[in-house]
N, C-alpha and C positions, 0 to 999 in steps of 0.2 A: 218442508219445501213442496211445493207443487207447481210444476211447468218443466219446460224444457231447458236443460243446461246441457254443457259440452259434451257429456257422455251418459248422464243419467237423468230419470224422472222417476221422482218417488213420489207415490201416494201420500198425502198427509196422515201420518199416524194419528193423530188426533181425530180425523173425521172417520176413522175406520173402526169397526166393532166386530168381533166374531162371534154371530148369532147362530146358534144351531150347530154350528160344525166345530168340533173340538180340535183345531189344527195345533194347538200347542200339546197335544197329548204324547206322551212318550211313545217312541216307537216300538219298543220292545214289547210286543204281544205275542202270546204263544200260540194263539189259536184266534180263528175268525169268528164272527158273531153268531150267535145262536139264532134261529128262526124267531125267536120272540123279539131279541134284540135287533134284527135286521127289520122287521115290521114296525117296530116302535121308531126306529130311526128313518125309515122311509117315510112314514107318515109325518114324522117332524120335518123332515125336508120339503115333503110336498106342501106343508102349511107355510114355507117360507119361500118357496120357489127356488130352492138350492138344488145344485146339480147332485145326482143326476134325473132329478124329477122335474126338470124344467117343463111347464106347460101342462103338467098334470093336475087335475082338479083334486083337491084334497078328498071330496067325496067319492071320487072314482077310485083314488088310491085306497080308501077304506073298505068300499066294496070287493075290490080285488083282493086285498089283504085278508078279509074275513074267509075268503075261500083257500087259502093257505095255511096248512098246518104243519109242513115240515120243509127242510131244506132241498127236498128231491127237486131236481132242475125242471123235469116235465110239470110238476105239480105248481112250481113258479109261474112257467109259460102258460098253463092253463088258467090260472087264477086271472091274470091280466088279459088273457084273450078273450074270456069270457064277456068280459066288461066292453073290450073293444069291439066284439061281435055285435052288440047291442047298437052302437054307435055306426057300425057298417050297414046294419039292417035300416036303421033310421035315415041315413044318407041315400041309399037305395030307393027307399019310399019316399024320399023328400021330391016334392015338383019344384021348388024354389032351388034353383042353383047355387045361391049362397048358403043356404040351410044345408044343402048335401055337402059342400065342400067344409063347411064347419065340422060337420060330424066325421067326413074322412080324416080332417085334421086331428080330430081328438083320437079317433081309432088308431091312427099311425102311432101317435105318442105312446098309446097303451101297448099295442102289439110290440113296438120298440122296445118298451121296458120288460116285455114279456119276455124278449131274448136277452135281456142284459145279465152280465157284462159281454158275454160271448155265448154263441149258438152250440153248447156243449152237449146238447141231447137232442134226440128227434122231435121233441116238443119245443124247444127253444128254436131249432132251425126252422120248425113250421110257423113259429112266431115271427122269426126274422122275415120269410118269405111273403107272410101277410103284411107285415110292415113295409116292405118295399112297394106290394101291390096297392095298399092304402095311400102311400105317400105319392105314387103317380097318378092315382085318381085324384088326389088333392091339386095335382100339378096340372091337371086339365084345365083349371081356372086360371093359369098364370098368364099374365100380358105384361110384358113379352113373354113368349112360350119356353118351356124346357125341352132342350133336345137331348135324347139318350143317344150317347155316342158309344160305338163298339170299336175298339182298336185291335186288329190282330196283333196277339204277342205269344210267341214261343208255344204254338199250337193252341192256345187258348186265347182269351180275350180281356181287354182292360175295358171294363164298364165305367163311363162316366157321365156328369150331367153338366151340359153346357147351357147357359143363358147369357144372350147379348142384351145391351141396354135397346131401349125403341129404336126404331127405323130412323127416325129423325136426329140421332147422334151420329156425327161424322164419323166414317169408316176410314182406316182401321181403328178400332178401339183397344184400350188397355185391358189387361186380363188378370186376374188372380188365381193361381193354381192353388185350391183349397184342398188339404189334405186332413182326414179324419184322424182321429186317435185309437187308443186301445179299445174303447169302449163307445166311442161316437161312430157315426156311420157317414157316407157322402150325404145321404138324405139329411142328416142334422146340420152339417156345414151348408149344404143348399140352401136350407131355410134360413139359416143365419146370414148367408150372403145375399139373399133378395134385397137387404138394405142397400147393397152397393149397386144395384142396377140403377136407381134413380140418379145416382152420382156418375153416371156415365162408364161405369166399369162392367166389364164382363167377368164371368167366373167360370172355371171348370172344376167340378167337385169329384173327387175320386177317394176311395178306401185306403186305408193303410194296408200294407202287406199284411196277410194272415187274418183279415178281417172282411166283413161283407162280401162283395164280390171280386175281391182282389185274387188274381190268377196265379199268385206265389204266396208261399209263406214267409214270414220275417227271416232275413237272414244279413250276413253281413254285404251282400250284393243284390239285395232286392232293390235298391234304388234304380235299377236299370229299367223298371217298368215306369219310372217317372221320366227318365230320359226318352222313352218311347213315346210318352205322352207330349213332351215337348217336340218330338220329331212330328206328330201328328198336328200339333197347334201351328206349327210353322207353314203347314199346307193350307191353312184357312185364311183365305184373303181378307175376311171381317175383322182378324185379330192383328194387332201390332205386335210382332214377334220382338221387336225391340224395347216393348213395354209390358214385360211378364214378371210379376212378382210371385212368389211361394208364400203361403202361409199355412203352419202346421201346427196343431194343438197336440200339446201332450206327446204321446207316442208319435204323431204325426209331425211334431216339431222336430224330432231326430231327423226325420228325411228331409225336412227343410232346411234345417242345419247342414246336411250332409251335402244338398244340393247347391247350397251357397258356394261350396269349395269344388265339388266336382262339374257343376254347371254354371260356374262363374262368368263364362263368356255367352251364356245364352239367357240369362235370368238379371233382371234388374234390381232385385232385391229379395229378401227374406224376412218374414215374420216368425218368430220362432217362440212359442209360448210354453214355458216350463219345459225346454228341451233336454231329453237324457243325452249327455255327452260321454262323460268317462265314468265318473263316481257311481252312478245308478247302477252301472253293469258290473261292479265289482262284488264278490261274494259276501263279505260283511255287512254292507249296506244292503243288499237285496235280501238277505236273510231276515232282517229287521223289518224291511218295507213290505213284506208279503202280508202282513195283519195290521197294517196301519188303520187305525180307525177314521183316517181322513176319507179313505176308501169304503164303499158302502159294503160291499162283501165280495168275495171270489177273485181277488185279484190274482192269487197263483193259479186257478184253474184257466183264466182268461189269458193269462201270460203263458201257459203252456200251451194253450189253444193256438195262439198267433205265431208262435215258433213251431208248431207241429211236434212237440216233444211230450214225452210219456211221464217223466219224473223230476222232481225238485233238482235231484243231483245232477240229471241231464241239461237241465236249464242252468244251472250254476256254473257248470263247466263250460257251456256253451257263450255265456252273455259276455265274458270280457272281450270276444271278438268283435262284438258291436261297437266298441269304444272308438271314438273319432280320433283320440290321441294314438290308440294302438294301431290305427289305420295310417297314421302319419299325416293326416289331414290338416290339424291345427297348425297354425302358422304359416300355411299356403296362401296364396291370393284367394281372396273371397269377394262375393258381392256384397253389396252393404246390408247389413243385419240389424234389426230391431229385436232385442231380446225383452221378453215380457215374463214376470214370474212374481214369486212371494217369497219372502225370506223364511216364512213358517212351513213351507211345503216338506210334506214327509213322503212325498213319493219321487221326487226328484230334487236332490239337495240344492240348496243355493251355491255350493262349491261348484255345480256343474256350470250354473249361469256365470258365474265369476271366472272360470276357466275359459269359456268361450269369448267372453268380454275382453279378457286381457290378454288374449293369445294372438299374435299377428301384428302386422303393421297398421292395417286399417282401422280408422276409426270406427268404433260401434256406438249405437244408441240403444238405451234400455230404459225400460218402465218397470222398477221393483216397488212392490206393495210391502212395507215394513211389517205389517200386521197380516199379510195375505198368506194363504195357502197354494195348494196346486193351482195353476194357471193364473195365480195372482189373486184368486178370487176370496172373497168373503161374502158372507150369504146376506149381510145388509146393503153396506155402502158401494160394494164392488162385486156384485154377481156377474156372470159371463157377459149377458147382453150389454151391461154398462162398460165394461172393459171393451167390448167390440166396438160400440158406438163412438166411446170417447177416446180410446187409446189406438186401436188397431186400424180401423178404418180410415181416420185422419191420417195417419203415417201414411197408408197406401195412397190415398188419394193426393197427399202432397208429393210423395215420392214418385208417383207415376208421372205427374203433372210436371215436374222437373226434368224427367227423363224422357225428353222427345227431341 
């Protein structure tokens, strides 16, 4: 079945093939990939445009991987940054603005992958900063422009990217608060949401707690930074504060789902793409999740980084506090929610999506890919950009048009 029904929208199983990524592989892995396995899988994903290598030229991936011989984090960062540096040099030497922009974009993607999945070393932190710099040079070409917003927060600041549609679009405009995931960044979602600008939507892109430039580590109370973002957005006369929806990807979907309950009065809806809700945070599941082959590598180090913890035992002891069920939120009044995911997801179990869909009195809408992995994706028929264009953005446009 393919199309909207009362509660669920399923992607046609017959139309979906799992190419390149082994979503159905057993969870029970005892160790992460070796460097040779990482290199082979990275190149395979680059050749099909699969996450997390979206937009990376396979030739660039091959050149970077040839420079990497071990799993050392700084060596990984250096390999990708060396290739990125070439594009930065080309961009700065270019006399044609379009040629310069093309090279800044390629440099950003390579630096970003150099810090992937988290800046856990000095080299990866340097690659992350270069990625931000390259993205902002790319953003200088944007029309309408991208605005860097700095919101004071608890002695630090929340850094976000705001883009409004063209000046001829009547104000105030609806807005999507777009939250990145564990290993994506606000730059990633800002690039994705460029497609919304032409549809008359604004967006505010922001990092998840513990990632990017977020001012706090992940915790059961870190959603307060998004409440502060909503405070700020309410002060902007160009934005219709009655028409704000939240979209979170993966770990970002956790925060979007939580905001659907805690900020129910201030948001018009939430799109939650593979949201961790309860089961993801339980010890037995997380122990098996740590080395799933669906994730390229270093899921455990990235998880420790975002929570600011030092050991697996510390992490496993802390995670149950993150459960929205344990926090007593499930079943409370919530903003409208669209749940997106895949039944073969080995990072967030389908049981978490089912729990969110079937708890509470408000109807939920859902798009579930029966052959999909994390985020509902497959490498061929349903890669991330297709899900965004065909599922998420149409729901946001439809919902924000109705909420006026």
